[in-house]
TORNU-202323 format. One record per residue (C-alpha): residue number from 1; x, y, z; residue in three letters. Coordinates in pm, whole numbers, plus 32768, in hexadecimal, padded with zeros to 4 digits. Example, Ala and Ser with C-alpha at 12.3 -4.5 7.8 and 13.67 -1.06 7.14 Angstrom:
2
(1,(84CE,7E3E,830C),ALA)
(2,(8557,7F96,82CA),SER)
//
This chain:
82
(1,(55B9,4566,778A),MET)
(2,(5448,4590,7736),THR)
(3,(5407,4682,782D),GLU)
(4,(551B,474B,780A),LEU)
(5,(54CE,475A,7669),LEU)
(6,(5344,47BE,76DC),GLY)
(7,(53DC,48FA,77E3),LYS)
(8,(549D,4981,768F),ARG)
(9,(535E,493B,75B7),ILE)
(10,(528B,4A01,76C6),SER)
(11,(5389,4B06,76FD),ALA)
(12,(53F0,4B3D,757D),LEU)
(13,(5276,4B62,751C),ARG)
(14,(521C,4C51,7635),SER)
(15,(5382,4D2F,75C3),ALA)
(16,(52E5,4D12,7492),LYS)
(17,(51B5,4D81,74FF),GLY)
(18,(50B2,4CA8,74A7),ILE)
(19,(4FE0,4BBF,755C),ASN)
(20,(4FD2,4A4E,7522),GLN)
(21,(4E6D,4A76,744A),ARG)
(22,(4F3A,4B2A,7328),GLN)
(23,(507A,4A6A,7352),LEU)
(24,(4FBA,491F,7326),ALA)
(25,(4F06,49C7,71ED),GLU)
(26,(5052,4A24,715B),LYS)
(27,(50CA,48CA,719F),LEU)
(28,(4F4E,4833,7128),ASN)
(29,(4F5B,475F,7276),ILE)
(30,(4E41,47B6,7375),SER)
(31,(4E91,489B,74A5),PRO)
(32,(4E57,4756,758B),SER)
(33,(4FA7,46C3,74C9),ALA)
(34,(5058,47F8,753C),ILE)
(35,(4FCD,47E0,769D),GLY)
(36,(5076,4693,76AA),MET)
(37,(51A9,46C6,7615),TYR)
(38,(51C7,47DD,7717),GLU)
(39,(5168,4739,784A),GLN)
(40,(528D,461A,77BC),GLY)
(41,(5144,4517,77AB),ARG)
(42,(518F,44CB,765A),ARG)
(43,(52C8,44F2,7557),GLU)
(44,(52AD,45C4,741D),PRO)
(45,(5340,44F7,7317),SER)
(46,(5493,4575,723E),LEU)
(47,(53E4,461A,712A),ALA)
(48,(52F6,46CE,7202),LEU)
(49,(5437,4734,72D1),ILE)
(50,(54B9,479D,71A2),MET)
(51,(539B,488C,7128),GLU)
(52,(53D3,4913,7282),LEU)
(53,(5526,496F,7234),ALA)
(54,(54AE,49FD,70EC),GLU)
(55,(53C4,4ACE,71AD),ILE)
(56,(54B1,4B45,72CA),TYR)
(57,(55B7,4B6A,7204),PHE)
(58,(5586,4BA6,70A2),PRO)
(59,(56DA,4C6F,7067),SER)
(60,(5782,4B6F,710D),GLN)
(61,(5809,4A11,704C),PRO)
(62,(571E,4908,70D6),VAL)
(63,(57DD,488E,7208),PHE)
(64,(57D0,471D,71E8),PHE)
(65,(5878,477E,705A),SER)
(66,(59F6,46DE,7051),PRO)
(67,(5A41,481D,6FC7),ASP)
(68,(5A2A,48E3,7101),VAL)
(69,(5B68,4950,7182),GLN)
(70,(5B8F,4940,731C),PRO)
(71,(5BA8,4AA4,733B),ALA)
(72,(5A32,4AA8,72B4),GLN)
(73,(59AF,4987,7365),ARG)
(74,(5A28,4A27,749C),GLN)
(75,(5965,4B5E,7446),LYS)
(76,(585B,4A8B,7405),ILE)
(77,(583A,49BD,7556),MET)
(78,(5873,4B0D,7610),LEU)
(79,(575F,4B94,7574),HIS)
(80,(5684,4A70,75D7),CYS)
(81,(56EF,4A79,7720),SER)
(82,(568A,4BCE,7780),ASN)
//
């Protein structure tokens, strides 16, 4: 799970056109922490995952919210897997 999450963080970061340092600055964490998450060597907290969701999907409801409809959840997950 950690490795898959890391790959998604990396892919979304690259798709947004930002480097690890820039993402780290947005999240107020170190660039090495981003690297460890992307390599699957460390697992981000739920709070950090929520912040990532807000960065990558600002116009979407947070995908952990119970308010998210199945169609929206599927769209978000498809976007993450690309």
